[in-house]
KEVEXSE-193726 format. One record per atom (N, C-alpha, C, O): residue number from 1; x, y, z; atom name. Coordinates in nm, 3 decimals. Layout:
N
- nr c1 c2 c3 atom
- NUM X Y Z CA
...
This chain:
165
- nr c1 c2 c3 atom
- 1 -2.479 4.384 -0.789 N
- 1 -2.345 4.340 -0.755 CA
- 1 -2.340 4.186 -0.750 C
- 1 -2.246 4.126 -0.802 O
- 2 -2.441 4.123 -0.686 N
- 2 -2.444 3.978 -0.678 CA
- 2 -2.454 3.918 -0.818 C
- 2 -2.391 3.816 -0.848 O
- 3 -2.533 3.983 -0.903 N
- 3 -2.550 3.933 -1.039 CA
- 3 -2.416 3.935 -1.112 C
- 3 -2.386 3.844 -1.190 O
- 4 -2.335 4.038 -1.089 N
- 4 -2.204 4.049 -1.153 CA
- 4 -2.111 3.937 -1.106 C
- 4 -2.040 3.877 -1.188 O
- 5 -2.110 3.907 -0.976 N
- 5 -2.024 3.802 -0.920 CA
- 5 -2.068 3.665 -0.970 C
- 5 -1.986 3.585 -1.015 O
- 6 -2.201 3.638 -0.963 N
- 6 -2.251 3.508 -1.010 CA
- 6 -2.230 3.491 -1.159 C
- 6 -2.200 3.380 -1.204 O
- 7 -2.244 3.596 -1.236 N
- 7 -2.221 3.589 -1.380 CA
- 7 -2.076 3.558 -1.412 C
- 7 -2.046 3.477 -1.499 O
- 8 -1.985 3.625 -1.340 N
- 8 -1.842 3.601 -1.361 CA
- 8 -1.802 3.461 -1.321 C
- 8 -1.722 3.396 -1.389 O
- 9 -1.857 3.414 -1.209 N
- 9 -1.829 3.279 -1.161 CA
- 9 -1.882 3.175 -1.259 C
- 9 -1.814 3.076 -1.287 O
- 10 -2.001 3.195 -1.311 N
- 10 -2.058 3.102 -1.409 CA
- 10 -1.974 3.097 -1.535 C
- 10 -1.950 2.989 -1.589 O
- 11 -1.928 3.212 -1.582 N
- 11 -1.844 3.217 -1.702 CA
- 11 -1.713 3.144 -1.678 C
- 11 -1.666 3.071 -1.766 O
- 12 -1.653 3.162 -1.560 N
- 12 -1.528 3.095 -1.526 CA
- 12 -1.547 2.943 -1.522 C
- 12 -1.464 2.869 -1.575 O
- 13 -1.653 2.896 -1.460 N
- 13 -1.679 2.753 -1.453 CA
- 13 -1.704 2.693 -1.591 C
- 13 -1.655 2.585 -1.621 O
- 14 -1.780 2.765 -1.675 N
- 14 -1.808 2.717 -1.810 CA
- 14 -1.679 2.710 -1.891 C
- 14 -1.659 2.614 -1.965 O
- 15 -1.594 2.810 -1.879 N
- 15 -1.467 2.812 -1.954 CA
- 15 -1.376 2.699 -1.905 C
- 15 -1.309 2.634 -1.986 O
- 16 -1.372 2.675 -1.776 N
- 16 -1.289 2.568 -1.720 CA
- 16 -1.338 2.432 -1.767 C
- 16 -1.257 2.347 -1.804 O
- 17 -1.466 2.411 -1.765 N
- 17 -1.523 2.282 -1.807 CA
- 17 -1.498 2.258 -1.956 C
- 17 -1.478 2.144 -1.998 O
- 18 -1.500 2.363 -2.035 N
- 18 -1.481 2.349 -2.179 CA
- 18 -1.336 2.322 -2.212 C
- 18 -1.307 2.243 -2.302 O
- 19 -1.242 2.386 -2.142 N
- 19 -1.100 2.371 -2.172 CA
- 19 -1.038 2.248 -2.107 C
- 19 -0.935 2.201 -2.155 O
- 20 -1.095 2.196 -2.001 N
- 20 -1.034 2.086 -1.925 CA
- 20 -1.002 1.963 -2.010 C
- 20 -0.892 1.910 -1.998 O
- 21 -1.094 1.915 -2.095 N
- 21 -1.058 1.796 -2.173 CA
- 21 -0.937 1.818 -2.263 C
- 21 -0.860 1.725 -2.286 O
- 22 -0.919 1.936 -2.312 N
- 22 -0.805 1.966 -2.399 CA
- 22 -0.675 1.978 -2.321 C
- 22 -0.568 1.953 -2.378 O
- 23 -0.681 2.015 -2.194 N
- 23 -0.561 2.032 -2.115 CA
- 23 -0.515 1.904 -2.048 C
- 23 -0.399 1.892 -2.010 O
- 24 -0.604 1.808 -2.033 N
- 24 -0.569 1.684 -1.964 CA
- 24 -0.468 1.605 -2.047 C
- 24 -0.481 1.595 -2.169 O
- 25 -0.368 1.549 -1.980 N
- 25 -0.267 1.468 -2.048 CA
- 25 -0.329 1.334 -2.084 C
- 25 -0.406 1.277 -2.007 O
- 26 -0.295 1.284 -2.200 N
- 26 -0.350 1.154 -2.238 CA
- 26 -0.295 1.045 -2.146 C
- 26 -0.181 1.052 -2.101 O
- 27 -0.377 0.945 -2.120 N
- 27 -0.335 0.834 -2.035 CA
- 27 -0.225 0.756 -2.107 C
- 27 -0.235 0.731 -2.227 O
- 28 -0.119 0.718 -2.033 N
- 28 -0.011 0.644 -2.098 CA
- 28 -0.059 0.507 -2.144 C
- 28 -0.136 0.440 -2.074 O
- 29 -0.013 0.466 -2.259 N
- 29 -0.048 0.336 -2.314 CA
- 29 0.075 0.246 -2.304 C
- 29 0.181 0.279 -2.357 O
- 30 0.060 0.132 -2.235 N
- 30 0.171 0.039 -2.219 CA
- 30 0.147 -0.081 -2.310 C
- 30 0.041 -0.143 -2.307 O
- 31 0.245 -0.111 -2.387 N
- 31 0.233 -0.230 -2.471 CA
- 31 0.285 -0.349 -2.393 C
- 31 0.357 -0.334 -2.294 O
- 32 0.251 -0.467 -2.438 N
- 32 0.298 -0.588 -2.372 CA
- 32 0.450 -0.595 -2.377 C
- 32 0.512 -0.643 -2.282 O
- 33 0.510 -0.549 -2.483 N
- 33 0.656 -0.552 -2.497 CA
- 33 0.720 -0.464 -2.391 C
- 33 0.819 -0.504 -2.330 O
- 34 0.665 -0.345 -2.368 N
- 34 0.722 -0.253 -2.268 CA
- 34 0.713 -0.314 -2.129 C
- 34 0.807 -0.301 -2.050 O
- 35 0.603 -0.380 -2.096 N
- 35 0.589 -0.439 -1.963 CA
- 35 0.681 -0.559 -1.946 C
- 35 0.730 -0.583 -1.835 O
- 36 0.705 -0.635 -2.051 N
- 36 0.790 -0.752 -2.041 CA
- 36 0.937 -0.716 -2.028 C
- 36 1.016 -0.798 -1.979 O
- 37 0.976 -0.598 -2.068 N
- 37 1.118 -0.562 -2.067 CA
- 37 1.152 -0.461 -1.958 C
- 37 1.252 -0.390 -1.970 O
- 38 1.071 -0.453 -1.853 N
- 38 1.102 -0.361 -1.744 CA
- 38 1.225 -0.409 -1.669 C
- 38 1.239 -0.529 -1.643 O
- 39 1.313 -0.317 -1.634 N
- 39 1.436 -0.350 -1.564 CA
- 39 1.443 -0.264 -1.438 C
- 39 1.416 -0.144 -1.442 O
- 40 1.479 -0.327 -1.327 N
- 40 1.495 -0.254 -1.202 CA
- 40 1.644 -0.240 -1.174 C
- 40 1.718 -0.338 -1.175 O
- 41 1.687 -0.118 -1.149 N
- 41 1.825 -0.092 -1.111 CA
- 41 1.826 -0.044 -0.967 C
- 41 1.778 0.065 -0.937 O
- 42 1.881 -0.125 -0.878 N
- 42 1.890 -0.088 -0.738 CA
- 42 2.024 -0.019 -0.715 C
- 42 2.127 -0.064 -0.764 O
- 43 2.021 0.090 -0.640 N
- 43 2.143 0.164 -0.612 CA
- 43 2.170 0.174 -0.462 C
- 43 2.261 0.246 -0.421 O
- 44 2.092 0.105 -0.383 N
- 44 2.108 0.107 -0.238 CA
- 44 2.080 -0.032 -0.183 C
- 44 2.011 -0.111 -0.247 O
- 45 2.134 -0.063 -0.065 N
- 45 2.107 -0.194 -0.007 CA
- 45 1.958 -0.213 0.020 C
- 45 1.886 -0.117 0.046 O
- 46 1.913 -0.338 0.012 N
- 46 1.771 -0.367 0.038 CA
- 46 1.757 -0.506 0.099 C
- 46 1.848 -0.588 0.090 O
- 47 1.641 -0.530 0.161 N
- 47 1.611 -0.661 0.219 CA
- 47 1.557 -0.748 0.107 C
- 47 1.454 -0.716 0.047 O
- 48 1.626 -0.858 0.079 N
- 48 1.580 -0.945 -0.028 CA
- 48 1.482 -1.050 0.021 C
- 48 1.397 -1.096 -0.055 O
- 49 1.493 -1.090 0.149 N
- 49 1.398 -1.187 0.204 CA
- 49 1.410 -1.190 0.355 C
- 49 1.509 -1.146 0.413 O
- 50 1.307 -1.245 0.418 N
- 50 1.308 -1.271 0.562 CA
- 50 1.227 -1.397 0.585 C
- 50 1.127 -1.421 0.517 O
- 51 1.270 -1.477 0.682 N
- 51 1.205 -1.606 0.701 CA
- 51 1.216 -1.651 0.846 C
- 51 1.298 -1.602 0.924 O
- 52 1.130 -1.746 0.880 N
- 52 1.130 -1.812 1.010 CA
- 52 1.174 -1.956 0.989 C
- 52 1.108 -2.030 0.917 O
- 53 1.284 -1.995 1.052 N
- 53 1.334 -2.132 1.046 CA
- 53 1.346 -2.184 1.189 C
- 53 1.440 -2.148 1.260 O
- 54 1.252 -2.268 1.231 N
- 54 1.242 -2.314 1.370 CA
- 54 1.230 -2.193 1.462 C
- 54 1.133 -2.117 1.449 O
- 55 1.325 -2.173 1.554 N
- 55 1.317 -2.054 1.638 CA
- 55 1.419 -1.948 1.593 C
- 55 1.455 -1.859 1.670 O
- 56 1.464 -1.958 1.468 N
- 56 1.558 -1.862 1.410 CA
- 56 1.484 -1.766 1.317 C
- 56 1.399 -1.808 1.238 O
- 57 1.518 -1.639 1.327 N
- 57 1.467 -1.539 1.235 CA
- 57 1.582 -1.502 1.142 C
- 57 1.687 -1.459 1.189 O
- 58 1.561 -1.519 1.012 N
- 58 1.667 -1.498 0.913 CA
- 58 1.628 -1.382 0.822 C
- 58 1.518 -1.379 0.767 O
- 59 1.720 -1.286 0.809 N
- 59 1.698 -1.168 0.725 CA
- 59 1.813 -1.159 0.627 C
- 59 1.930 -1.157 0.667 O
- 60 1.782 -1.152 0.497 N
- 60 1.885 -1.138 0.394 CA
- 60 1.887 -0.995 0.342 C
- 60 1.783 -0.938 0.309 O
- 61 2.007 -0.940 0.335 N
- 61 2.027 -0.804 0.286 CA
- 61 2.121 -0.808 0.167 C
- 61 2.230 -0.865 0.174 O
- 62 2.078 -0.748 0.057 N
- 62 2.163 -0.734 -0.062 CA
- 62 2.239 -0.603 -0.049 C
- 62 2.180 -0.497 -0.031 O
- 63 2.371 -0.612 -0.058 N
- 63 2.456 -0.492 -0.050 CA
- 63 2.476 -0.442 -0.192 C
- 63 2.544 -0.506 -0.273 O
- 64 2.418 -0.327 -0.221 N
- 64 2.423 -0.269 -0.355 CA
- 64 2.467 -0.123 -0.341 C
- 64 2.438 -0.058 -0.240 O
- 65 2.536 -0.072 -0.440 N
- 65 2.575 0.069 -0.438 CA
- 65 2.714 0.086 -0.382 C
- 65 2.813 0.072 -0.455 O
- 66 2.723 0.114 -0.254 N
- 66 2.851 0.132 -0.187 CA
- 66 2.871 0.023 -0.083 C
- 66 2.779 -0.053 -0.052 O
- 67 2.992 0.015 -0.030 N
- 67 3.022 -0.080 0.076 CA
- 67 2.952 -0.039 0.205 C
- 67 2.929 0.079 0.230 O
- 68 2.919 -0.140 0.288 N
- 68 2.854 -0.115 0.417 CA
- 68 2.952 -0.127 0.532 C
- 68 3.033 -0.219 0.537 O
- 69 2.945 -0.031 0.624 N
- 69 3.027 -0.036 0.745 CA
- 69 2.954 -0.105 0.859 C
- 69 3.016 -0.172 0.941 O
- 70 2.821 -0.090 0.864 N
- 70 2.746 -0.152 0.973 CA
- 70 2.601 -0.173 0.934 C
- 70 2.553 -0.122 0.833 O
- 71 2.531 -0.250 1.017 N
- 71 2.386 -0.268 1.008 CA
- 71 2.328 -0.244 1.147 C
- 71 2.385 -0.289 1.246 O
- 72 2.217 -0.174 1.154 N
- 72 2.145 -0.154 1.279 CA
- 72 2.007 -0.214 1.262 C
- 72 1.935 -0.181 1.168 O
- 73 1.970 -0.303 1.354 N
- 73 1.842 -0.372 1.346 CA
- 73 1.761 -0.339 1.470 C
- 73 1.805 -0.366 1.582 O
- 74 1.644 -0.281 1.451 N
- 74 1.556 -0.253 1.566 CA
- 74 1.479 -0.381 1.600 C
- 74 1.425 -0.448 1.512 O
- 75 1.476 -0.412 1.727 N
- 75 1.412 -0.534 1.776 CA
- 75 1.263 -0.507 1.797 C
- 75 1.228 -0.406 1.860 O
- 76 1.175 -0.593 1.747 N
- 76 1.030 -0.573 1.766 CA
- 76 0.993 -0.576 1.915 C
- 76 1.055 -0.648 1.993 O
- 77 0.892 -0.499 1.953 N
- 77 0.855 -0.492 2.095 CA
- 77 0.805 -0.624 2.153 C
- 77 0.817 -0.646 2.274 O
- 78 0.750 -0.712 2.071 N
- 78 0.698 -0.838 2.123 CA
- 78 0.806 -0.945 2.141 C
- 78 0.777 -1.055 2.188 O
- 79 0.930 -0.914 2.105 N
- 79 1.037 -1.012 2.125 CA
- 79 1.079 -1.010 2.271 C
- 79 1.130 -0.910 2.321 O
- 80 1.057 -1.122 2.340 N
- 80 1.093 -1.133 2.481 CA
- 80 1.243 -1.148 2.498 C
- 80 1.304 -1.081 2.581 O
- 81 1.304 -1.237 2.417 N
- 81 1.449 -1.252 2.421 CA
- 81 1.496 -1.334 2.302 C
- 81 1.416 -1.397 2.232 O
- 82 1.626 -1.332 2.281 N
- 82 1.692 -1.413 2.180 CA
- 82 1.828 -1.449 2.235 C
- 82 1.879 -1.381 2.324 O
- 83 1.889 -1.556 2.182 N
- 83 2.014 -1.601 2.241 CA
- 83 2.139 -1.558 2.163 C
- 83 2.245 -1.537 2.222 O
- 84 2.127 -1.543 2.030 N
- 84 2.248 -1.517 1.952 CA
- 84 2.215 -1.451 1.819 C
- 84 2.108 -1.472 1.762 O
- 85 2.310 -1.370 1.770 N
- 85 2.299 -1.310 1.637 CA
- 85 2.427 -1.345 1.561 C
- 85 2.537 -1.324 1.611 O
- 86 2.410 -1.399 1.440 N
- 86 2.522 -1.432 1.352 CA
- 86 2.501 -1.366 1.218 C
- 86 2.387 -1.345 1.175 O
- 87 2.611 -1.333 1.152 N
- 87 2.604 -1.276 1.017 CA
- 87 2.692 -1.363 0.926 C
- 87 2.808 -1.388 0.955 O
- 88 2.632 -1.406 0.816 N
- 88 2.703 -1.488 0.718 CA
- 88 2.692 -1.422 0.580 C
- 88 2.601 -1.343 0.555 O
- 89 2.787 -1.457 0.493 N
- 89 2.779 -1.406 0.356 CA
- 89 2.698 -1.503 0.271 C
- 89 2.645 -1.601 0.323 O
- 90 2.688 -1.476 0.142 N
- 90 2.609 -1.559 0.053 CA
- 90 2.657 -1.702 0.042 C
- 90 2.580 -1.791 0.008 O
- 91 2.787 -1.725 0.069 N
- 91 2.843 -1.860 0.063 CA
- 91 2.828 -1.934 0.196 C
- 91 2.867 -2.051 0.206 O
- 92 2.772 -1.868 0.297 N
- 92 2.754 -1.932 0.428 CA
- 92 2.870 -1.913 0.523 C
- 92 2.871 -1.970 0.632 O
- 93 2.969 -1.835 0.483 N
- 93 3.086 -1.809 0.566 CA
- 93 3.057 -1.694 0.662 C
- 93 2.999 -1.593 0.623 O
- 94 3.099 -1.711 0.788 N
- 94 3.073 -1.607 0.887 CA
- 94 3.148 -1.479 0.852 C
- 94 3.265 -1.483 0.814 O
- 95 3.078 -1.365 0.865 N
- 95 3.137 -1.234 0.837 CA
- 95 3.189 -1.178 0.970 C
- 95 3.110 -1.162 1.064 O
- 96 3.319 -1.148 0.980 N
- 96 3.372 -1.094 1.105 CA
- 96 3.311 -0.958 1.137 C
- 96 3.316 -0.866 1.056 O
- 97 3.254 -0.947 1.256 N
- 97 3.189 -0.823 1.297 CA
- 97 3.177 -0.819 1.449 C
- 97 3.178 -0.922 1.516 O
- 98 3.167 -0.699 1.501 N
- 98 3.138 -0.679 1.643 CA
- 98 2.986 -0.663 1.654 C
- 98 2.929 -0.571 1.596 O
- 99 2.923 -0.752 1.729 N
- 99 2.777 -0.750 1.742 CA
- 99 2.742 -0.713 1.885 C
- 99 2.783 -0.779 1.980 O
- 100 2.665 -0.606 1.899 N
- 100 2.622 -0.557 2.030 CA
- 100 2.470 -0.556 2.033 C
- 100 2.406 -0.498 1.945 O
- 101 2.413 -0.620 2.134 N
- 101 2.267 -0.627 2.144 CA
- 101 2.221 -0.555 2.271 C
- 101 2.276 -0.576 2.380 O
- 102 2.119 -0.472 2.255 N
- 102 2.052 -0.410 2.368 CA
- 102 1.906 -0.453 2.361 C
- 102 1.868 -0.530 2.273 O
- 103 1.825 -0.404 2.452 N
- 103 1.684 -0.444 2.454 CA
- 103 1.612 -0.407 2.323 C
- 103 1.529 -0.485 2.276 O
- 104 1.643 -0.293 2.266 N
- 104 1.569 -0.247 2.149 CA
- 104 1.643 -0.251 2.018 C
- 104 1.585 -0.221 1.914 O
- 105 1.774 -0.289 2.019 N
- 105 1.849 -0.279 1.895 CA
- 105 1.968 -0.376 1.894 C
- 105 2.025 -0.409 1.998 O
- 106 2.002 -0.422 1.773 N
- 106 2.123 -0.500 1.751 CA
- 106 2.211 -0.418 1.657 C
- 106 2.168 -0.380 1.548 O
- 107 2.334 -0.390 1.701 N
- 107 2.430 -0.317 1.619 CA
- 107 2.534 -0.416 1.568 C
- 107 2.596 -0.487 1.647 O
- 108 2.554 -0.419 1.437 N
- 108 2.652 -0.506 1.374 CA
- 108 2.752 -0.416 1.303 C
- 108 2.720 -0.355 1.201 O
- 109 2.875 -0.407 1.357 N
- 109 2.979 -0.325 1.298 CA
- 109 3.082 -0.421 1.237 C
- 109 3.146 -0.497 1.309 O
- 110 3.097 -0.415 1.106 N
- 110 3.184 -0.508 1.036 CA
- 110 3.331 -0.472 1.054 C
- 110 3.367 -0.354 1.055 O
- 111 3.417 -0.575 1.070 N
- 111 3.561 -0.551 1.084 CA
- 111 3.617 -0.487 0.957 C
- 111 3.700 -0.396 0.964 O
- 112 3.571 -0.534 0.842 N
- 112 3.605 -0.477 0.711 CA
- 112 3.474 -0.443 0.641 C
- 112 3.377 -0.518 0.653 O
- 113 3.468 -0.331 0.569 N
- 113 3.344 -0.298 0.498 CA
- 113 3.302 -0.412 0.405 C
- 113 3.385 -0.475 0.341 O
- 114 3.172 -0.436 0.399 N
- 114 3.116 -0.539 0.312 CA
- 114 3.098 -0.476 0.174 C
- 114 3.028 -0.375 0.159 O
- 115 3.162 -0.536 0.075 N
- 115 3.163 -0.481 -0.060 CA
- 115 3.027 -0.493 -0.129 C
- 115 2.948 -0.582 -0.098 O
- 116 3.003 -0.402 -0.221 N
- 116 2.882 -0.404 -0.301 CA
- 116 2.876 -0.535 -0.381 C
- 116 2.978 -0.584 -0.427 O
- 117 2.757 -0.589 -0.397 N
- 117 2.738 -0.714 -0.469 CA
- 117 2.730 -0.835 -0.378 C
- 117 2.702 -0.946 -0.424 O
- 118 2.755 -0.816 -0.250 N
- 118 2.751 -0.925 -0.153 CA
- 118 2.611 -0.944 -0.096 C
- 118 2.528 -0.853 -0.099 O
- 119 2.585 -1.063 -0.043 N
- 119 2.462 -1.093 0.029 CA
- 119 2.498 -1.115 0.174 C
- 119 2.592 -1.189 0.205 O
- 120 2.425 -1.051 0.264 N
- 120 2.442 -1.074 0.407 CA
- 120 2.320 -1.146 0.460 C
- 120 2.207 -1.111 0.426 O
- 121 2.342 -1.247 0.543 N
- 121 2.233 -1.319 0.605 CA
- 121 2.248 -1.305 0.756 C
- 121 2.343 -1.355 0.815 O
- 122 2.152 -1.236 0.817 N
- 122 2.152 -1.216 0.962 CA
- 122 2.061 -1.322 1.022 C
- 122 1.944 -1.333 0.987 O
- 123 2.117 -1.401 1.113 N
- 123 2.043 -1.510 1.176 CA
- 123 2.029 -1.478 1.325 C
- 123 2.128 -1.475 1.398 O
- 124 1.906 -1.453 1.368 N
- 124 1.877 -1.426 1.509 CA
- 124 1.819 -1.555 1.565 C
- 124 1.708 -1.595 1.528 O
- 125 1.892 -1.621 1.654 N
- 125 1.851 -1.752 1.702 CA
- 125 1.799 -1.747 1.846 C
- 125 1.824 -1.653 1.920 O
- 126 1.725 -1.854 1.881 N
- 126 1.669 -1.866 2.015 CA
- 126 1.564 -1.762 2.047 C
- 126 1.554 -1.715 2.160 O
- 127 1.485 -1.725 1.947 N
- 127 1.386 -1.618 1.964 CA
- 127 1.265 -1.667 2.044 C
- 127 1.209 -1.773 2.016 O
- 128 1.228 -1.588 2.142 N
- 128 1.105 -1.611 2.218 CA
- 128 1.024 -1.483 2.212 C
- 128 1.077 -1.374 2.233 O
- 129 0.894 -1.497 2.184 N
- 129 0.811 -1.378 2.173 CA
- 129 0.697 -1.383 2.273 C
- 129 0.660 -1.489 2.323 O
- 130 0.644 -1.265 2.302 N
- 130 0.525 -1.251 2.387 CA
- 130 0.405 -1.249 2.294 C
- 130 0.384 -1.152 2.222 O
- 131 0.328 -1.353 2.294 N
- 131 0.216 -1.371 2.201 CA
- 131 0.106 -1.265 2.216 C
- 131 0.035 -1.236 2.120 O
- 132 0.092 -1.209 2.335 N
- 132 -0.016 -1.112 2.356 CA
- 132 0.000 -0.989 2.268 C
- 132 -0.098 -0.921 2.239 O
- 133 0.122 -0.960 2.225 N
- 133 0.147 -0.839 2.147 CA
- 133 0.144 -0.862 1.997 C
- 133 0.167 -0.769 1.920 O
- 134 0.117 -0.984 1.954 N
- 134 0.103 -1.008 1.810 CA
- 134 0.200 -1.110 1.757 C
- 134 0.304 -1.138 1.818 O
- 135 0.164 -1.167 1.642 N
- 135 0.243 -1.272 1.581 CA
- 135 0.323 -1.224 1.460 C
- 135 0.388 -1.306 1.395 O
- 136 0.320 -1.096 1.429 N
- 136 0.396 -1.043 1.318 CA
- 136 0.505 -0.954 1.375 C
- 136 0.478 -0.856 1.445 O
- 137 0.630 -0.989 1.345 N
- 137 0.744 -0.913 1.396 CA
- 137 0.802 -0.830 1.282 C
- 137 0.826 -0.881 1.173 O
- 138 0.825 -0.703 1.309 N
- 138 0.880 -0.611 1.210 CA
- 138 1.016 -0.562 1.258 C
- 138 1.027 -0.499 1.363 O
- 139 1.118 -0.593 1.181 N
- 139 1.254 -0.551 1.211 CA
- 139 1.291 -0.435 1.120 C
- 139 1.305 -0.453 0.999 O
- 140 1.308 -0.316 1.175 N
- 140 1.354 -0.202 1.097 CA
- 140 1.505 -0.209 1.083 C
- 140 1.575 -0.229 1.182 O
- 141 1.555 -0.191 0.961 N
- 141 1.698 -0.205 0.937 CA
- 141 1.752 -0.079 0.870 C
- 141 1.697 -0.029 0.773 O
- 142 1.862 -0.030 0.926 N
- 142 1.935 0.082 0.867 CA
- 142 2.081 0.038 0.850 C
- 142 2.123 -0.062 0.908 O
- 143 2.156 0.114 0.772 N
- 143 2.297 0.081 0.749 CA
- 143 2.378 0.208 0.734 C
- 143 2.325 0.314 0.700 O
- 144 2.506 0.196 0.758 N
- 144 2.597 0.306 0.732 CA
- 144 2.681 0.267 0.612 C
- 144 2.749 0.164 0.612 O
- 145 2.675 0.350 0.508 N
- 145 2.750 0.323 0.386 CA
- 145 2.881 0.400 0.386 C
- 145 2.890 0.511 0.440 O
- 146 2.983 0.341 0.326 N
- 146 3.113 0.407 0.314 CA
- 146 3.096 0.539 0.241 C
- 146 3.029 0.546 0.138 O
- 147 3.157 0.643 0.294 N
- 147 3.155 0.772 0.227 CA
- 147 3.034 0.859 0.259 C
- 147 3.027 0.973 0.214 O
- 148 2.938 0.807 0.336 N
- 148 2.821 0.886 0.373 CA
- 148 2.812 0.897 0.524 C
- 148 2.848 0.804 0.597 O
- 149 2.766 1.010 0.570 N
- 149 2.744 1.028 0.714 CA
- 149 2.606 0.978 0.751 C
- 149 2.511 0.990 0.674 O
- 150 2.597 0.921 0.869 N
- 150 2.467 0.881 0.921 CA
- 150 2.417 0.750 0.861 C
- 150 2.477 0.693 0.769 O
- 151 2.306 0.707 0.915 N
- 151 2.245 0.581 0.873 CA
- 151 2.145 0.607 0.760 C
- 151 2.079 0.711 0.756 O
- 152 2.135 0.510 0.669 N
- 152 2.034 0.517 0.564 CA
- 152 1.936 0.403 0.586 C
- 152 1.976 0.296 0.631 O
- 153 1.807 0.422 0.556 N
- 153 1.712 0.313 0.574 CA
- 153 1.734 0.204 0.469 C
- 153 1.753 0.233 0.351 O
- 154 1.730 0.079 0.513 N
- 154 1.742 -0.035 0.424 CA
- 154 1.604 -0.094 0.399 C
- 154 1.572 -0.133 0.287 O
- 155 1.522 -0.100 0.504 N
- 155 1.387 -0.152 0.489 CA
- 155 1.336 -0.213 0.619 C
- 155 1.399 -0.201 0.724 O
- 156 1.223 -0.279 0.608 N
- 156 1.161 -0.346 0.722 CA
- 156 1.141 -0.492 0.687 C
- 156 1.070 -0.526 0.592 O
- 157 1.205 -0.578 0.766 N
- 157 1.187 -0.723 0.747 CA
- 157 1.065 -0.766 0.826 C
- 157 1.048 -0.727 0.942 O
- 158 0.979 -0.845 0.764 N
- 158 0.855 -0.890 0.826 CA
- 158 0.862 -1.041 0.844 C
- 158 0.883 -1.115 0.748 O
- 159 0.842 -1.085 0.968 N
- 159 0.840 -1.229 0.997 CA
- 159 0.712 -1.259 1.071 C
- 159 0.684 -1.201 1.176 O
- 160 0.634 -1.350 1.016 N
- 160 0.508 -1.390 1.078 CA
- 160 0.528 -1.524 1.147 C
- 160 0.570 -1.622 1.086 O
- 161 0.496 -1.524 1.276 N
- 161 0.510 -1.646 1.356 CA
- 161 0.374 -1.716 1.359 C
- 161 0.274 -1.654 1.396 O
- 162 0.369 -1.843 1.319 N
- 162 0.239 -1.913 1.316 CA
- 162 0.184 -1.936 1.456 C
- 162 0.259 -1.952 1.552 O
- 163 0.051 -1.939 1.465 N
- 163 -0.014 -1.968 1.594 CA
- 163 0.011 -2.113 1.631 C
- 163 0.012 -2.201 1.545 O
- 164 0.030 -2.137 1.758 N
- 164 0.052 -2.273 1.806 CA
- 164 -0.059 -2.319 1.895 C
- 164 -0.038 -2.398 1.987 O
- 165 -0.179 -2.270 1.868 N
- 165 -0.295 -2.307 1.949 CA
- 165 -0.349 -2.441 1.911 C
- 165 -0.447 -2.488 1.970 O
């Protein structure tokens, strides 16, 4: 009985090893032309950049796809406090919105939906952090899009605060 099982198993392994090279898909070949002409089409809002300017944390969001009704920003745990949050468009003009800040989150509800194709710049000023918890701050951002229920993830903005030792 053991001989029958081992014989069958050996035959199966031999057949699999023999057929495998023929069944494997060939590796894709990319030409230089194909790599040079790659195009990215974004269909949802995304974080285009984040930066530290003095004690201001600046996060840029590209509004793509549908209009945005709001932005929700989770505050990193090492942030001790901040003094103000402002939202500006790509031209530097303030975007009218109701901004509510709690310990763990900033809610930005726009007076009028922000149209697709716009750039939003969120400026969090007067930031003070607790150094013991780390020098890299991660802001999770979600948004509510017109015509959709609930929040959709936009991304995570990363701001690294330099050591001042």
